C-alpha positions as CSV (number, residue, x, y, z in Angstrom):
1,M,125.5,93.7,90.5
2,A,122.9,95.6,88.7
3,V,119.7,96.2,90.0
4,T,116.8,95.6,87.3
5,N,113.4,96.0,89.8
6,Q,113.1,99.6,91.4
7,P,111.5,98.8,95.6
8,G,108.8,99.7,97.1
9,R,106.0,101.5,95.5
10,F,107.0,101.1,92.2
11,Q,104.9,97.8,91.5
12,P,102.2,98.6,88.7
13,S,99.1,98.3,90.9
14,E,94.8,98.0,90.4
15,F,92.0,100.2,91.3
16,Q,90.8,99.3,94.7
17,T,87.5,98.7,92.6
18,G,86.7,98.2,89.7
19,L,84.6,99.9,86.8
20,M,81.3,98.6,87.1
21,E,81.7,98.2,91.4
22,C,79.7,101.3,91.6
23,C,77.4,99.9,94.2
24,D,80.4,99.1,96.3
25,D,79.4,103.3,97.6
26,C,76.2,104.1,96.6
27,G,77.0,107.3,97.8
28,V,79.3,108.3,95.2
29,C,77.4,106.5,92.3
30,W,74.1,108.5,93.3
31,Y,76.0,111.8,93.4
32,T,78.1,110.9,89.6
33,L,75.0,110.0,88.3
34,L,73.1,113.4,89.3
35,C,75.8,116.0,89.4
36,P,79.1,114.7,86.9
37,L,80.2,117.4,86.7
38,C,79.9,118.2,90.4
39,V,81.7,114.9,91.1
40,G,84.6,116.3,88.5
41,C,85.4,119.0,90.3
42,S,85.5,116.7,93.8
43,I,88.2,115.0,91.4
44,A,90.0,117.5,90.4
45,S,90.1,119.6,93.8
46,D,91.6,116.3,95.2
47,M,94.2,116.2,92.9
48,D,95.1,119.7,93.0
49,E,93.9,120.9,89.1
50,C,91.1,123.2,87.6
51,C,87.7,122.2,87.8
52,L,87.4,121.9,84.4
53,C,89.9,119.5,84.4
54,G,88.2,116.4,87.0
55,L,86.6,114.6,84.1
56,G,87.6,112.7,81.1
57,M,90.7,110.7,80.2
58,P,93.4,113.2,81.4
59,I,92.8,113.2,84.9
60,R,92.4,109.4,84.8
61,A,96.0,109.5,83.3
62,V,97.2,111.7,85.9
63,Y,95.7,109.8,89.3
64,R,97.1,106.1,87.6
65,T,100.1,108.2,86.8
66,K,100.4,109.1,90.4
67,Y,99.9,105.6,92.0
68,N,101.1,103.4,89.1
69,I,98.2,102.3,88.1
70,K,98.1,99.6,85.4
71,G,96.5,101.0,81.9
72,S,97.5,103.1,79.4
73,M,96.2,106.0,77.6
74,C,94.0,104.6,74.6
75,N,92.7,102.8,77.8
76,D,91.2,106.0,79.2
77,F,90.0,107.0,76.2
78,V,88.3,104.1,75.5
79,T,86.7,103.7,79.7
80,N,85.6,107.4,79.5
81,Y,84.3,107.2,75.9
82,F,82.2,104.0,76.4
83,C,81.8,104.3,80.3
84,M,82.2,108.2,81.7
85,C,80.1,107.6,84.9
86,C,81.5,104.6,85.8
87,A,84.8,105.6,85.3
88,T,84.3,108.9,87.2
89,C,82.5,107.2,90.0
90,Q,85.5,104.3,89.9
91,L,88.0,107.0,90.2
92,K,86.4,108.9,93.1
93,R,85.6,106.3,94.7
94,D,89.4,104.7,94.3
95,I,90.4,108.4,95.9
96,N,88.0,108.4,98.9
97,R,90.3,104.9,99.2
98,R,93.1,106.3,99.5
99,K,92.3,109.5,101.9
100,E,91.1,106.5,104.4
101,Q,94.4,104.3,104.0
102,N,96.4,107.9,104.3
103,I,98.2,106.9,101.5
104,F,96.6,110.1,99.3
Protein backbone atom coordinates (compact mmCIF):
# COMPACT_ATOMS: atom_id res chain seq x y z
CA MET A 1 0.00 0.00 0.00
CA ALA A 2 1.37 3.43 -0.96
CA VAL A 3 1.47 6.33 1.52
CA THR A 4 -0.35 9.30 0.03
CA ASN A 5 -0.53 11.63 3.08
CA GLN A 6 2.14 12.57 5.58
CA PRO A 7 1.14 11.95 9.20
CA GLY A 8 0.88 14.59 11.92
CA ARG A 9 2.06 18.17 11.54
CA PHE A 10 2.54 18.02 7.81
CA GLN A 11 -1.01 19.19 7.09
CA PRO A 12 -0.90 22.82 5.88
CA SER A 13 -2.01 25.31 8.48
CA GLU A 14 -2.81 29.02 8.73
CA PHE A 15 -1.40 31.88 10.73
CA GLN A 16 -3.09 31.89 14.13
CA THR A 17 -4.40 35.43 13.59
CA GLY A 18 -5.42 37.29 10.47
CA LEU A 19 -3.35 39.94 8.73
CA MET A 20 -5.63 42.79 9.82
CA GLU A 21 -6.20 41.59 13.39
CA CYS A 22 -3.61 43.99 14.83
CA CYS A 23 -5.81 44.83 17.83
CA ASP A 24 -5.65 41.20 19.02
CA ASP A 25 -2.42 42.26 20.71
CA CYS A 26 -2.26 46.04 21.07
CA GLY A 27 1.21 45.83 22.65
CA VAL A 28 2.70 44.23 19.54
CA CYS A 29 0.74 46.66 17.35
CA TRP A 30 2.08 49.76 19.10
CA TYR A 31 5.57 48.29 19.31
CA THR A 32 5.53 47.72 15.55
CA LEU A 33 4.13 51.17 14.76
CA LEU A 34 6.66 52.96 16.98
CA CYS A 35 9.74 50.88 16.21
CA PRO A 36 9.36 48.39 13.35
CA LEU A 37 13.11 47.76 13.24
CA CYS A 38 13.05 46.71 16.92
CA VAL A 39 10.25 44.22 16.19
CA GLY A 40 12.17 42.98 13.17
CA CYS A 41 15.23 42.34 15.37
CA SER A 42 13.01 40.58 17.91
CA ILE A 43 11.54 38.32 15.21
CA ALA A 44 15.00 37.56 13.82
CA SER A 45 16.27 36.79 17.30
CA ASP A 46 13.32 34.47 17.93
CA MET A 47 14.19 32.59 14.75
CA ASP A 48 17.97 32.55 15.33
CA GLU A 49 18.59 34.78 12.32
CA CYS A 50 20.65 37.93 11.81
CA CYS A 51 18.91 41.07 13.11
CA LEU A 52 18.93 42.54 9.61
CA CYS A 53 16.71 39.69 8.39
CA GLY A 54 13.75 40.36 10.71
CA LEU A 55 11.58 42.39 8.36
CA GLY A 56 10.24 41.54 4.97
CA MET A 57 9.39 38.67 2.73
CA PRO A 58 12.34 36.31 3.39
CA ILE A 59 11.75 35.87 7.13
CA ARG A 60 8.03 35.41 6.54
CA ALA A 61 8.75 32.72 3.94
CA VAL A 62 11.17 30.93 6.30
CA TYR A 63 8.59 31.03 9.11
CA ARG A 64 5.80 29.76 6.84
CA THR A 65 7.99 26.90 5.68
CA LYS A 66 9.03 25.97 9.23
CA TYR A 67 5.40 25.75 10.42
CA ASN A 68 3.90 24.58 7.13
CA ILE A 69 1.66 27.65 6.82
CA LYS A 70 -0.22 28.03 3.55
CA GLY A 71 1.04 30.69 1.18
CA SER A 72 3.63 31.43 -1.46
CA MET A 73 6.72 33.57 -1.96
CA CYS A 74 4.68 35.84 -4.22
CA ASN A 75 2.01 36.23 -1.55
CA ASP A 76 4.69 36.99 1.05
CA PHE A 77 6.20 39.64 -1.19
CA VAL A 78 2.89 41.37 -1.94
CA THR A 79 1.78 41.21 1.70
CA ASN A 80 5.03 42.76 2.92
CA TYR A 81 5.16 45.32 0.13
CA PHE A 82 1.67 46.70 0.70
CA CYS A 83 1.14 45.92 4.42
CA MET A 84 4.55 45.64 6.06
CA CYS A 85 3.38 46.77 9.52
CA CYS A 86 0.39 44.41 9.47
CA ALA A 87 2.52 41.52 8.19
CA THR A 88 5.16 42.16 10.87
CA CYS A 89 2.50 42.33 13.60
CA GLN A 90 0.94 39.09 12.36
CA LEU A 91 4.27 37.28 12.37
CA LYS A 92 5.21 38.51 15.86
CA ARG A 93 1.74 37.61 17.23
CA ASP A 94 2.05 34.13 15.74
CA ILE A 95 5.50 33.65 17.29
CA ASN A 96 4.19 34.81 20.68
CA ARG A 97 1.21 32.46 20.51
CA ARG A 98 3.37 29.49 19.51
CA LYS A 99 5.66 30.26 22.45
CA GLU A 100 2.65 30.27 24.80
CA GLN A 101 1.55 26.92 23.34
CA ASN A 102 5.09 25.50 23.65
CA ILE A 103 5.23 24.72 19.94
CA PHE A 104 7.83 27.32 18.92
